[in-house]
Biopython code that builds the backbone (N, CA, C, O; Angstrom):
import numpy as np
from Bio.PDB.StructureBuilder import StructureBuilder

atoms = [
    (1, "UNK", "N", (0.908, -1.214, -0.400)),
    (1, "UNK", "CA", (0.051, -0.043, -0.127)),
    (1, "UNK", "C", (0.781, 1.332, -0.016)),
    (1, "UNK", "O", (1.790, 1.351, 0.690)),
    (2, "UNK", "N", (0.422, 2.395, -0.582)),
    (2, "UNK", "CA", (1.607, 3.314, -1.000)),
    (2, "UNK", "C", (1.339, 4.528, 0.415)),
    (2, "UNK", "O", (0.220, 4.950, 0.707)),
    (3, "UNK", "N", (2.319, 4.830, 0.971)),
    (3, "UNK", "CA", (2.312, 5.397, 2.200)),
    (3, "UNK", "C", (1.103, 6.515, 1.890)),
    (3, "UNK", "O", (0.131, 6.553, 2.645)),
    (4, "UNK", "N", (1.209, 7.449, 0.715)),
    (4, "UNK", "CA", (0.013, 8.425, 0.572)),
    (4, "UNK", "C", (-0.582, 8.174, -0.141)),
    (4, "UNK", "O", (-0.243, 7.090, -0.616)),
    (5, "UNK", "N", (-1.684, 8.717, -0.737)),
    (5, "UNK", "CA", (-2.718, 8.730, -1.939)),
    (5, "UNK", "C", (-2.946, 10.230, -1.790)),
    (5, "UNK", "O", (-3.396, 10.867, -0.838)),
    (6, "UNK", "N", (-2.556, 10.583, -2.871)),
    (6, "UNK", "CA", (-3.120, 12.383, -3.530)),
    (6, "UNK", "C", (-4.104, 11.978, -4.408)),
    (6, "UNK", "O", (-4.033, 10.878, -4.955)),
    (7, "UNK", "N", (-5.176, 12.881, -4.638)),
    (7, "UNK", "CA", (-6.096, 12.817, -5.090)),
    (7, "UNK", "C", (-6.633, 14.222, -5.540)),
    (7, "UNK", "O", (-6.748, 15.097, -4.682)),
    (8, "UNK", "N", (-7.066, 14.551, -7.231)),
    (8, "UNK", "CA", (-7.080, 15.795, -7.462)),
    (8, "UNK", "C", (-7.860, 16.453, -6.638)),
    (8, "UNK", "O", (-8.612, 15.735, -5.980)),
    (9, "UNK", "N", (-7.947, 17.910, -6.405)),
    (9, "UNK", "CA", (-8.687, 18.828, -5.918)),
    (9, "UNK", "C", (-9.430, 19.352, -7.292)),
    (9, "UNK", "O", (-9.297, 19.561, -8.498)),
    (10, "UNK", "N", (-10.642, 19.414, -5.745)),
    (10, "UNK", "CA", (-12.051, 19.520, -6.460)),
    (10, "UNK", "C", (-11.674, 21.158, -6.787)),
    (10, "UNK", "O", (-10.686, 21.687, -6.276)),
    (11, "UNK", "N", (-12.666, 21.941, -7.778)),
    (11, "UNK", "CA", (-12.527, 23.287, -8.641)),
    (11, "UNK", "C", (-12.863, 24.125, -7.289)),
    (11, "UNK", "O", (-12.352, 25.217, -7.039)),
    (12, "UNK", "N", (-13.771, 23.472, -6.473)),
    (12, "UNK", "CA", (-13.762, 24.612, -5.052)),
    (12, "UNK", "C", (-12.583, 24.497, -3.984)),
    (12, "UNK", "O", (-12.400, 25.410, -3.179)),
    (13, "UNK", "N", (-11.645, 23.150, -4.000)),
    (13, "UNK", "CA", (-10.764, 23.005, -3.484)),
    (13, "UNK", "C", (-9.514, 24.050, -3.888)),
    (13, "UNK", "O", (-9.078, 25.009, -3.252)),
    (14, "UNK", "N", (-9.180, 23.607, -4.937)),
    (14, "UNK", "CA", (-8.320, 24.404, -6.024)),
    (14, "UNK", "C", (-8.399, 26.174, -5.468)),
    (14, "UNK", "O", (-7.407, 26.703, -4.965)),
    (15, "UNK", "N", (-9.564, 26.841, -5.637)),
    (15, "UNK", "CA", (-9.827, 28.201, -5.811)),
    (15, "UNK", "C", (-9.568, 28.244, -4.170)),
    (15, "UNK", "O", (-8.662, 29.004, -3.829)),
    (16, "UNK", "N", (-10.153, 27.626, -3.266)),
    (16, "UNK", "CA", (-9.773, 28.061, -1.884)),
    (16, "UNK", "C", (-8.209, 28.334, -2.260)),
    (16, "UNK", "O", (-7.843, 29.452, -2.624)),
    (17, "UNK", "N", (-7.307, 27.222, -2.146)),
    (17, "UNK", "CA", (-6.048, 26.543, -2.064)),
    (17, "UNK", "C", (-5.191, 28.480, -2.852)),
    (17, "UNK", "O", (-4.284, 29.221, -2.473)),
    (18, "UNK", "N", (-5.994, 28.487, -3.803)),
    (18, "UNK", "CA", (-5.626, 29.970, -4.528)),
    (18, "UNK", "C", (-5.494, 31.282, -3.839)),
    (18, "UNK", "O", (-4.552, 32.040, -3.609)),
    (19, "UNK", "N", (-6.817, 31.281, -3.582)),
    (19, "UNK", "CA", (-7.056, 32.297, -2.378)),
    (19, "UNK", "C", (-6.200, 32.279, -1.334)),
    (19, "UNK", "O", (-5.809, 33.328, -0.822)),
    (20, "UNK", "N", (-5.750, 30.867, -0.833)),
    (20, "UNK", "CA", (-4.951, 31.169, 0.654)),
    (20, "UNK", "C", (-3.647, 31.801, -0.065)),
    (20, "UNK", "O", (-3.077, 32.742, 0.487)),
    (21, "UNK", "N", (-3.312, 31.438, -0.937)),
    (21, "UNK", "CA", (-2.049, 31.860, -1.108)),
    (21, "UNK", "C", (-1.863, 33.022, -1.582)),
    (21, "UNK", "O", (-0.742, 33.530, -1.572)),
    (22, "UNK", "N", (-2.988, 33.672, -2.104)),
    (22, "UNK", "CA", (-3.225, 34.777, -2.412)),
    (22, "UNK", "C", (-3.619, 35.977, -1.227)),
    (22, "UNK", "O", (-3.546, 37.175, -1.498)),
    (23, "UNK", "N", (-3.995, 35.531, -0.044)),
    (23, "UNK", "CA", (-3.735, 36.330, 1.103)),
    (23, "UNK", "C", (-2.287, 35.957, 1.566)),
    (23, "UNK", "O", (-1.750, 36.776, 2.313)),
    (24, "UNK", "N", (-1.809, 35.199, 1.338)),
    (24, "UNK", "CA", (-0.435, 34.527, 2.166)),
    (24, "UNK", "C", (0.657, 35.879, 1.478)),
    (24, "UNK", "O", (1.489, 36.475, 2.162)),
    (25, "UNK", "N", (0.378, 36.158, -0.086)),
    (25, "UNK", "CA", (1.153, 36.598, -0.990)),
    (25, "UNK", "C", (1.236, 38.112, -0.829)),
    (25, "UNK", "O", (2.137, 38.765, -1.357)),
    (26, "UNK", "N", (-0.094, 38.856, 0.195)),
    (26, "UNK", "CA", (-0.094, 40.193, 0.069)),
    (26, "UNK", "C", (0.293, 40.613, 1.694)),
    (26, "UNK", "O", (0.640, 41.751, 2.010)),
    (27, "UNK", "N", (0.136, 39.234, 2.854)),
    (27, "UNK", "CA", (0.829, 39.245, 3.897)),
    (27, "UNK", "C", (2.538, 39.717, 3.625)),
    (27, "UNK", "O", (3.193, 40.708, 3.948)),
    (28, "UNK", "N", (2.813, 38.591, 2.948)),
    (28, "UNK", "CA", (3.860, 38.537, 2.614)),
    (28, "UNK", "C", (4.771, 40.465, 2.207)),
    (28, "UNK", "O", (5.700, 41.110, 2.694)),
    (29, "UNK", "N", (3.875, 40.637, 1.194)),
    (29, "UNK", "CA", (4.297, 42.215, 0.364)),
    (29, "UNK", "C", (3.701, 42.799, 1.616)),
    (29, "UNK", "O", (4.087, 43.934, 1.336)),
    (30, "UNK", "N", (3.300, 42.910, 2.360)),
    (30, "UNK", "CA", (3.167, 44.107, 3.066)),
    (30, "UNK", "C", (4.716, 43.693, 4.523)),
    (30, "UNK", "O", (5.449, 44.555, 5.007)),
    (31, "UNK", "N", (4.743, 42.606, 4.760)),
    (31, "UNK", "CA", (5.788, 42.320, 5.788)),
    (31, "UNK", "C", (7.271, 43.142, 5.081)),
    (31, "UNK", "O", (8.037, 43.851, 5.734)),
    (32, "UNK", "N", (7.393, 42.836, 3.676)),
    (32, "UNK", "CA", (8.651, 43.044, 2.990)),
    (32, "UNK", "C", (8.180, 45.030, 3.260)),
    (32, "UNK", "O", (8.685, 45.889, 3.983)),
    (33, "UNK", "N", (7.491, 45.051, 2.678)),
    (33, "UNK", "CA", (7.165, 46.483, 2.705)),
    (33, "UNK", "C", (7.469, 47.679, 3.713)),
    (33, "UNK", "O", (7.875, 48.788, 3.365)),
    (34, "UNK", "N", (7.205, 47.274, 5.015)),
    (34, "UNK", "CA", (7.085, 47.640, 6.496)),
    (34, "UNK", "C", (8.784, 47.110, 6.941)),
    (34, "UNK", "O", (9.215, 47.754, 7.897)),
    (35, "UNK", "N", (9.484, 46.353, 6.542)),
    (35, "UNK", "CA", (10.919, 45.630, 6.501)),
    (35, "UNK", "C", (11.505, 47.000, 5.696)),
    (35, "UNK", "O", (12.278, 47.624, 6.423)),
    (36, "UNK", "N", (11.308, 47.628, 4.317)),
    (36, "UNK", "CA", (11.985, 48.273, 3.580)),
    (36, "UNK", "C", (11.635, 49.907, 4.638)),
    (36, "UNK", "O", (12.511, 50.630, 5.114)),
    (37, "UNK", "N", (10.463, 50.065, 4.732)),
    (37, "UNK", "CA", (10.562, 51.248, 5.472)),
    (37, "UNK", "C", (10.702, 51.235, 7.166)),
    (37, "UNK", "O", (10.303, 52.205, 7.810)),
    (38, "UNK", "N", (11.183, 50.287, 7.695)),
    (38, "UNK", "CA", (12.212, 50.352, 8.987)),
    (38, "UNK", "C", (13.203, 50.571, 8.392)),
    (38, "UNK", "O", (13.418, 51.781, 8.310)),
    (39, "UNK", "N", (14.075, 49.838, 7.832)),
    (39, "UNK", "CA", (15.517, 49.965, 7.203)),
    (39, "UNK", "C", (15.875, 51.456, 6.662)),
    (39, "UNK", "O", (16.925, 52.070, 6.850)),
    (40, "UNK", "N", (14.600, 51.921, 5.863)),
    (40, "UNK", "CA", (15.043, 53.783, 5.217)),
    (40, "UNK", "C", (14.755, 54.315, 6.544)),
    (40, "UNK", "O", (15.448, 55.323, 6.678)),
    (41, "UNK", "N", (14.195, 54.146, 7.374)),
    (41, "UNK", "CA", (14.166, 55.189, 8.661)),
    (41, "UNK", "C", (15.180, 54.925, 9.344)),
    (41, "UNK", "O", (15.919, 55.868, 9.628)),
    (42, "UNK", "N", (15.446, 53.856, 9.712)),
    (42, "UNK", "CA", (16.740, 53.550, 10.427)),
    (42, "UNK", "C", (18.123, 54.164, 9.504)),
    (42, "UNK", "O", (19.001, 54.698, 10.182)),
    (43, "UNK", "N", (18.277, 54.116, 8.396)),
    (43, "UNK", "CA", (19.525, 54.809, 7.650)),
    (43, "UNK", "C", (19.275, 56.378, 7.382)),
    (43, "UNK", "O", (20.137, 57.202, 7.075)),
    (44, "UNK", "N", (17.590, 56.651, 7.611)),
    (44, "UNK", "CA", (17.715, 58.240, 7.860)),
    (44, "UNK", "C", (18.209, 58.591, 9.120)),
    (44, "UNK", "O", (19.194, 59.320, 9.001)),
    (45, "UNK", "N", (17.900, 58.348, 10.318)),
    (45, "UNK", "CA", (18.260, 58.048, 11.866)),
    (45, "UNK", "C", (19.949, 58.550, 12.198)),
    (45, "UNK", "O", (20.581, 59.387, 12.842)),
    (46, "UNK", "N", (20.179, 57.181, 11.095)),
    (46, "UNK", "CA", (21.846, 57.429, 11.041)),
    (46, "UNK", "C", (21.929, 58.553, 10.424)),
    (46, "UNK", "O", (21.735, 59.463, 11.230)),
    (47, "UNK", "N", (22.168, 59.018, 9.141)),
    (47, "UNK", "CA", (22.596, 59.940, 8.587)),
    (47, "UNK", "C", (22.052, 61.137, 9.530)),
    (47, "UNK", "O", (21.885, 62.217, 8.964)),
    (48, "UNK", "N", (21.811, 61.069, 10.663)),
    (48, "UNK", "CA", (20.997, 62.751, 10.851)),
    (48, "UNK", "C", (22.310, 62.426, 11.977)),
    (48, "UNK", "O", (23.400, 62.876, 11.624)),
    (49, "UNK", "N", (22.283, 62.005, 12.722)),
    (49, "UNK", "CA", (22.813, 61.320, 13.991)),
    (49, "UNK", "C", (24.660, 61.200, 13.539)),
    (49, "UNK", "O", (25.644, 61.642, 14.134)),
    (50, "UNK", "N", (24.590, 60.733, 12.778)),
    (50, "UNK", "CA", (26.230, 60.777, 12.762)),
    (50, "UNK", "C", (27.383, 61.638, 12.849)),
    (50, "UNK", "O", (28.575, 61.330, 12.887)),
    (51, "UNK", "N", (26.851, 62.721, 12.872)),
    (51, "UNK", "CA", (27.534, 63.741, 13.074)),
    (51, "UNK", "C", (27.317, 64.394, 14.106)),
    (51, "UNK", "O", (27.692, 65.566, 14.067)),
    (52, "UNK", "N", (26.631, 63.887, 15.423)),
    (52, "UNK", "CA", (26.720, 64.284, 16.736)),
    (52, "UNK", "C", (27.840, 64.119, 17.193)),
    (52, "UNK", "O", (28.523, 63.234, 16.676)),
    (53, "UNK", "N", (28.414, 64.926, 18.335)),
    (53, "UNK", "CA", (28.632, 65.279, 19.231)),
    (53, "UNK", "C", (28.242, 64.427, 20.318)),
    (53, "UNK", "O", (27.037, 64.489, 20.563)),
    (54, "UNK", "N", (28.906, 63.653, 21.038)),
    (54, "UNK", "CA", (28.289, 63.708, 22.649)),
    (54, "UNK", "C", (28.793, 63.237, 23.689)),
    (54, "UNK", "O", (29.396, 62.172, 23.552)),
    (55, "UNK", "N", (28.721, 63.885, 25.141)),
    (55, "UNK", "CA", (29.949, 64.285, 25.936)),
    (55, "UNK", "C", (30.661, 62.950, 26.537)),
    (55, "UNK", "O", (29.861, 62.019, 26.629)),
    (56, "UNK", "N", (31.660, 62.720, 26.863)),
    (56, "UNK", "CA", (32.267, 61.369, 26.925)),
    (56, "UNK", "C", (31.272, 60.840, 28.171)),
    (56, "UNK", "O", (30.787, 59.744, 27.893)),
    (57, "UNK", "N", (30.951, 61.240, 29.177)),
    (57, "UNK", "CA", (30.049, 60.441, 29.965)),
    (57, "UNK", "C", (29.034, 59.728, 29.258)),
    (57, "UNK", "O", (28.588, 58.804, 29.937)),
    (58, "UNK", "N", (28.524, 59.836, 28.149)),
    (58, "UNK", "CA", (27.001, 59.286, 26.827)),
    (58, "UNK", "C", (28.321, 58.234, 25.904)),
    (58, "UNK", "O", (28.162, 57.344, 25.069)),
    (59, "UNK", "N", (29.129, 58.608, 26.287)),
    (59, "UNK", "CA", (30.044, 57.476, 24.559)),
    (59, "UNK", "C", (29.994, 56.086, 25.150)),
    (59, "UNK", "O", (30.142, 55.832, 26.345)),
    (60, "UNK", "N", (29.775, 55.236, 24.206)),
    (60, "UNK", "CA", (29.710, 54.124, 24.287)),
    (60, "UNK", "C", (31.237, 53.274, 24.633)),
    (60, "UNK", "O", (31.251, 52.047, 24.738)),
]
sb = StructureBuilder()
sb.init_structure("model")
sb.init_model(0)
sb.init_chain("A")
sb.init_seg("    ")
for serial, (resi, resn, name, xyz) in enumerate(atoms, 1):
    if name == "N":
        sb.init_residue(resn, " ", resi, " ")
    sb.init_atom(name, np.array(xyz, "f"), 0.0, 1.0, " ", f" {name:<3s}", serial, name[0])
structure = sb.get_structure()
């Protein structure tokens, strides 16, 4: 007996799978967009502060 038997998806199951993939793709797109915004903001903050001089007591 085979370890697993796959049956073809019904049209409804195929449509559900496509809908799930679309939802996950949108979720991934938003995560990537948020990460890119965070990187841009981090670079902007670094650029704004890179020439600041701190007193010796605050230096790392």
